[in-house]
Structure formats: C-alpha cells, structure tokens
N, C-alpha and C positions, 0 to 999 in steps of 0.2 A: 504494500500500500504506500502511496506517495507520502513523503515527509516534507514536501515543499511548504514553505511558509506562506501565509496569506498574501503577503506582498509579492512573492514570486508568482503565485497563481494569477494575480491581477495583471502581471506583466506578460503573461503568455498571450500572444496574438492569436486569438481563436477566430476561425472563420465563421461566417454566418451559419447558424445551425449547429455549430460545434459545441454541443453541450450534451452531457450524458451519453446517449446512444446516437448521436447525430451522424456519425460516419464510422466506417470500419478502421479504427486506429487502435493504438495501444491505450491502456487504461488512462483516462484523463485524471488530472489532479483531484477533481471532485466528481464522482460518478453520478450525482443526483442533480435534480433541478432545484435544490434548496440551497440556502446560504451555507457556505462552507464553515465548519467549526474552526476558528483560529486556534493555533497551538496555544495550549494553556499558558496563561500569564501574559499573552500579547493582546493588545487592544485592536479591535477591528477598525479600519479606517473607513471613510465615507465611500459609498458605492452607489451613485445615482444612476438612473436609467440613461442609456446612451441615446443620442439623437440620430445615430446611424440607422438608415433604413434596413430592415432585415433582408430585403431582397437584393442588396447590392453585391458587387463582386467580392468573391471570397479572397481571404489572404491565406498564405501557406502557414501551417502550424507544425513545428517540429514535434515528432513523436518518437517513441522507442523503435518504431518500425521504419523510420525515415521521415520524409516530409510529404504530407498528403494535402493536395489542394482540393477544396470542395466548392461546388457551385450549384446552380439550380437549373432545372430543365423546364422547357415550355410545355404546356399541356399538349398531349398528343391530339392530332386531328382525327376525328372519327373516320374509320374506314368504311368502305361501301357496304360491308356485311355487318358492321357493328350495330347492335340494337340501340334504340334511343335510351333505354334504361341502363346501358352499360357505360355511361359517362364516367371517365376516369380523371382523377386529379393527382398529379405527381407529388411525391415527397421531394424534399431537397436531397438530391442524389449525389453520391460520390463522383468526383470528376477524375481526370487523369492523374496518376501519381507524379510527384515531383522527384527531385534527385533522391537517391537512396533506395534500398530494397523495400519492397512491400510484399512480404511473404504471405499475407492473408488477404490478397485482393479478391474481388467478388468473382472468382472463377468457379465453374461448376465442379461438382464432385464426379469422379470417373464413373461412367455407367457400369453397372455390374458389381461395384465395390460394396454395395449395401443391399443387394437383392435378398439375401437370406434374412437379415434383420428386418428389412422392410416388410417382407411377407409375414414374418412372425409377429411383428408389432401390429400390423393392420388386422390380422386375424383376431387380435384381442381388443383393439381400440374401436373397431367398427361393429361390434356385436349389437350396439344400440341402434344402428341404422336399420330401418325396416325393409329396405328394398336392396336387391342385389346390384342394381345400377348405381345406387348411391355408394355402395362399397367400392365398386369399380372406379367411379369418378374420384372417390377419396384417395385411392391408391395412385391414380393418375396424377392427381394434384400434388401428392407427396413426391412422386418421382419428378415432377416438373420443378418443384422447389429445390430438389437436390441437383438436377442436371441442367436446368436452364441457365444460359449465360447471361450475366448482367442482372438487371432488375427482374424480380420474380412477379411480374404483373400477370394477370389472367391472359392477356393477349400474347405475351411472350411464352407462357407455359403452353398455350394452345398451339402456337407455332412450332414448338419443339415436338409436341406429341402428334401433330398432324391430324388426319381424319378421325382417328378413334375418339378424339375429344375436341369438338369444335369450340371456338371461343364463346359462342352463345350458350352452349350447353354447360360449359364450365362456369360462366358468369351466373347462370341460373342456380347451379349447384352451390356456389359460394354466397351469392347475394340474395337470392329469392326463394330458396328452398325452405323446407320447414324443419330440417333436422336440428336437433339440440346439441350444442357444443359441450355442455356441462358433463354429460356422461362420458364423453371422450376424454375430457381433461381428467376426470376422476379415474378412469381406467388407466390413463398414462401415469398418474401419480402412483397408483397401486402397483403397476408394472415396474416402475423404477424402485419402489421399496424392496421388491424381490430381486431385482437385477443389479441394483447399484448401491443399496444400503445407504441412503442419505444420512448425514450426520446432523443436518439442520435444515430448516426452511428459511431461506434468505429472501427478504422483501426489498425489492429495488424499484424505483421509478424508471420510466422509459420516456424519453422525449422524441417525438416524431415531427421534425420541421416540415412544413408544407408551403407550397407556393400560392395556393388558392384559399378560398374561404368556405367551400361547400362540403368538404369531408366532415363527417360527424365529429363534433367536439372540438373542431379547430378554433382557436382563439389566440389573440395576441397576449403573450405572457412575458413578464419581466423576469429574467433569470439572473439573480445576483452574482452567480459564479462567472458570468460573462460581462455583466453590466450592460446587457442588451435586451431589447424587446424582440421576441421572435414570434412568428406565426407558426403554431405547432399544436399537435395533439399531445395530451398528457395521459400516460397509462401507468398502471401499477402491476408489477410482475411478482409472483411467488415462485421461487426456485427450489427444487430439491437439490441440495448441494452436499458434496463431500470433497475431500482433498483430491480425489481422482477425477471427478467430473461433476458438472452441474447442468441442470436442465429446467427450463421454465415449465410449470405445470398448471398455473392459473393466471388469469389476467382480468383486470378491471379497468375500463376506460373512464377516465374522469371527464364528466360533462359539465362545463360551466353553466351557471344559472341562465345565461342568455339563451342557451340552447333548450333548456327545459321549460322556460316560461313563454316560449314563442311557439304557438300551435302549428304554424306553417312550417317552421324549421323542423319541428319534431316529426311532422308528417312526411316531409321530403326525404328524411333519412331513416324513417321507420323506427323511431325510438319507442320502445314498449311503454304502455301506460303506467306500469308499476315502477318504472325508473324515476326516482325523485331527486331533488337537489341534495347534494352532500358536499362537504369540503373534501379536499384531497386527503387530509388525515383520516376522515371518517371512511373514505373509500379504502384506505390501506387497512384499517381495522376490519372492515367487512371482508375484504379479500383474504386477509389472514385467518379470520374465524371460519369463513366458509371452507378454506382448505384444511385447516388443522383440526377443526371441531366438527365440521359437517360432512366430511367424506370418510370417516372411519379409519383414518390413517394412524400409524403409530405416533406416539408423542415424541416430538423432537424439539430442541430449542429453536426459537425464532430469532433470527439475527437481523437487526435493523441498523442500517447506516444511511439515514434519510435526512440528516440535517438537524441542526440544533433547534430550529424554530418549531419543528413538529414533534421532536422525539419524545418529550415528556408527556404531552397529551396522549399520544399513541401508547406510550409505555404504561401510563396509569390505567388506561381502559383495558388493555390486554392483560395487565397484571391482575386486575379485578376479576377477569375471567379465568384466572389460573393458568395462563399461558406461560411456559418457561421462556425467558427473554434475555437477550443481550443486545443493548442499544448504545450506539455511540452518542455521547452528549457533549455539550459545550462546557468550557471552563467556568462560565459564570453561574452555572446551576448551583443553587444553594442547597446544601445537604446537612442534615443533623448527624454529627459524628457519634457513632455508638461504640467504637473500638477503644478500649481502655489503654491499649498499648501505644496509641498515637499521642505523642507529647504536644503540648501547646494548643490543643483544640479548645480548651476552656468550656466545653459543654454547650457551645453556641453554634448555630448554623454557619457554615463557611462555604465560600465558593469552591467548586470541585477542584479547580486548579490549585487552590491554597491547601486543601486537604491533602492532595497528592504531593505537593511540594514538601509538606511536613513529613510525609512518608518516604522521602528520598532514600533514607538509610535502610529502608525495608526492601529495596529492590533486589530481585534475584534474576539470574540469567534463565531464559527459556528458549526453546528452539525458534529458529527464524520464522518470520511471518509471511514473506512473499511466496506465492506459488511458484513452482518450478524446480528444476533439479538441484539448484544451488541454495535452496532455502536453509538447509542445515548449517551452511557456512556463514550465515548472517544471524547470529544470536541476537535476541532482543532482551531488554530488561523489563520486568513487570513487578507490580506490587498490587495488593488488594487491601482495602480498608472496609470494615463494616460500617454502613451508613443507613440512613433512612431519609425519607422526604419529610421536611419539617412540618409540624402541625402547630398552628396558632389557634389558641382559644378565641372564639368570637367575642367573648366577654372582656378580654383583655389584650387587644392587638398590640398595645404598647409594650407588652412584656416579651415581644418577639426577641429571641436571641438568648433567653435565660431559661434554663431548665426545660427546654422543649422536648417533647417526645416525637417519635418518628411515625409518620402516617404510612399505612400500607405495608407495615412489617419491615423486617430487616432485609437490607440489600447489600450488595458488594459494589464498591467503586474500584474499577480496574484501571490502573495507569500503565501505559506502554511507552517505551522509549528505546534508544540505542546508546551504547557506550560512547561517551564523549559528545552526545547530541543533546538537544533540548529536552528537559524533563518537566512534566510529561509531554510527550509528543501527541498522544491520543488518550482520551478518557472514555470509558465504557461503563455503563450501569447495568447490573444484572440482578435477577432474583434467584439465580443459581448459586445459593450461598454455600453449598456443600461441594462445589466443583473447584478443582485446583486452578491456580493462576495459569499454569502451562496449558491446560485444556481450554480455558477461556480465550487465551491468545490464539490457539488453533482455530477456535470457532470464529473469532473476529476476522481471521485470515480468509475465511470462506467468501467474504464480500469481494476480495481480490480475485478469487477463482471464478466467481460469477462474471465479473467484468472481463476477465480473460476469455472465458467461453462465449460471452456475448460477441466479442470482437472476432474471435476465430471461427465461430460456428453460427450463432443466431443471426447476425447481420448477413452472413454469407448465404444462409438459406432464406433470406428475405423477410425476417420478422417484422420489418417496418415498411415493406414494399407494397402493401395493399393500396391500390390506386382507385378503388371504388369509393362510394360515399356513405353507404348504409351502415347502421349500427350492427345488424346481424352479420353482414359481410365482413366487417372488421374482425368480429369475434371468431368467425369461422376460419378466416385466414390465419390469425395468430395462433389458433388452436392447432391447425395442421402444420404451421411453421414450427411450433413447439415439438410436435411429433417428429418432424424432419430433423430438428436439432438433436432429439434423443437418438435417432438412428445413427447420426454421425458421431455423437459422443460415445455411444456404446461400441460402435465399430472401431473408433480410435483406441478405446481401451483394450479391445481384443488384439489389436496390432502391436501394442506395447510389449517389449520383452519382459518376461517374468522376472 
C-alpha cells in the first residue's frame, strides 16, 4: 500500500478520470473516491474543486507500470442494424500507452486458456436461469468478455462471436431480459468459498468516468483525491479476497437523488420502484449486509479502506450488526483509551494519531504488507492499543474528556509503519480484539490485493465497459464481468508453480 504523503499525492498529475478505477494502471495512491487519510500527525491542506473541465485533454501520469495516457472517446454512431433501444454511451476509455512497458494492457485472454473453468463455472452460476438460450447467451457473453479486444461493449462482443450471437440478441439478453442477477452473484460467492477460501470480504468503491449524461446514475462528483469534478458513475464492490486472489462478488450502484426524484429519468433507464434514495455510506452498509448476512456465507472479517469521512458511520452501523470489521481511519478520530499499559493517556479521549504516537515503544516487526513475491522482504512495524468510541453523557456534555466510558464495546486501534519512516503511517480500527497484530496487518494488506487484481484482471475483462444506459443492464454486465474475473483469477492460480 502506498506510503506517499498527502502533499505528494496532491502533486501527482492525474489525468481526467484518473481516480480509483478510472484506467488500467498500477494501484493509485488512494484507491477510493473519498478524501485520503493524511498520515497521522500531519495537517491536511486546502483542496478546493478544480475549475478544469472534466472532458479536457488528459495528461500523462507516471505509474509503476510506466506512463499511461488517458483520454475520452466520442459516442459511437448507431449502425444500420442497431436497434433504437441499444443507444450506447462510452466511458472514459484508456488511450495509447506512453513510454515504458504496460504489461497489463487491455489485450484479450488467449482463446482456449479458460475453457474448462468457464464450462465448470457456468454450469453452477446459470442454474437460476430458466431457459437454455439464456444459459447459452450467458456463456457467450462471458467468452466475449475474456476474448474481445479493447472495450468489452455489446457491439464488440457480438462482432467477435459472429452469427451465433447477434448484437440485438445480446443487447436484449443484457439490457431487456428478465433474469435476476442476484442468484448468480450468490452462486459465485459460494463457489469461491469452496474454490478459493477467502480470508475477508473487502469493500471498495469503483469510479466509472463517463463522457455523457444519460447512463444510469451518472452525475458530476467532486473527488478530493484529484481536486477535480468528474462526470462519473459511483459503485460499491464487495470482494472475496485472500492473499492468493480476489474476486468481486456483489455490486451496488449509487444513484444520486436527482436520478431518483425525477420520474422521467427513472423511466428512461428503468430504475425499479423499490430503489430509494440513500447516501453512498448507506449503500456500502447495505451491500455489505446483503453479502455477508443475506447469502448464507461463512463469517469472515470485512475490510474497509473507504476514506476517513465515511469510515466511522459505516463502522458503527456494521459493528451494531455484529459484523467483524477492520477499517482504516483518520488520525483525528477521537478515541477513549482503555489500555492501562499506555502511558500519558490520562483517561481522556485522544486523537488516534496521538494514541499511537504514545504507543511508539510498543511497536513490533510483522511480515511485509504489499502483495507480491517480495512482501516478506519488507517488514513493517505494528502496534495495537485497546480503545473505545467515547461516550458523552447528554446531561453533562461539558464533562467530555474526564472519566468517559467507551461506546460500542472494546476495540483495537492498529498502527502500521516502517522502520525509519513516519509513525504511524496508517491507522486501522477493529472489533477483532482477540486477533494478533500480525494477522490484522495481513488483513489490511488485502485492500492492496484487490487493487492489484482490479488492474490486472477486472479492468481487462471490462468491469467498467458497459456502454448501455439501463439500471438492469449495468447490473447484469458487472455480474458477468465478475464471473469472467473469477475465471481468470482461478486459472492464474492453477498456473502458478506449487
């Protein structure tokens, strides 16, 4: 995980749309659309909205994979056979690579390299589909996501497959059919529990920059990590993650209020009547609870690296539901110190960075955090302190800071840093009070694995490439793209030497 300072992050020249998942690059400094947490003890500087238009020319941004330039494409002109309902709206797409290698460009996966896994997985995922032609089209679409060159649009997939799957038929299957995507997602999650043994469920936002205004949920958002306003869709992904592989299993599309209170817009993109207004944080809670509590999956920790401004609201509500949690938090979060071994706390609530600064002498080495073959060569330092969320009596708010008790039970504050570096570089809050610091650090590292697999697999199979406009079409596309991601991730694991 990146240890850049906030100042360094601000000086990265990010292209338009280069936030979170906006292009296939190495993991960005901050993988979410939320304000980055400053290293503890540092004061965030001002970051106002940029006046730059989001559709302007892109600048090159250096990444670990080289320099990648991004740009935008113009909406495709309807072809003579394209039905009127198949209007497509492009996302901001990756442009040609700049100098330096780009090992994970959007090239297709070799035909035949995934046939056995694809057949096996489809036989399980598509049992909920009522018709054999739906199963056939589902497998065709998955094959197209794996083997189509460039953007995985319905048009390009149909061109690859030829006569067996016309564009109009595929468009109807994705955008206008009646099949339910939830059973397929649930089946995928259960399949991965048996095949890949996830260590945690990782919740990550996904940003999908767009050039137009008509795709469901598109709105102009200010992204503090870039200091820019972008035209984009905002989605929430829940990933089954382990140190070996990670795969998205559930998605929730965040719909701004302007989309849900306008009957015409709702009708044009077929938003169901039961979909109501919710904040992005509420959407994350619902996506998490649906996956972890509603699908009968084994209990695993939920790892949240979603930005300081949202973390505590989401943490508190999920904690109340008994969900095991590990969430990255900001240094300004005030906590009641419950650990008697911590000197200088004085029994009063302290900012999290101050708590962990006092615990500097309690640091111990743990295995390296970054995914990859050299992780063990980069040891980290970690410390844990027993804390709680401060509780203030309504009758005496002036007494805050003296003899307070903790709300929501005992928690652990985890600090992570590196030898000779800033301490603490990261702060995490967890209700896993019986888990060792080394295990917590390994769990926090899974967010990096998700980012890596998003770049190397999910973007490559077109997770953000849906060019239609409908609510159901978006959900069906990302569901099948998640299945295609699973095929590649599992195939890659089989090919690794024992």
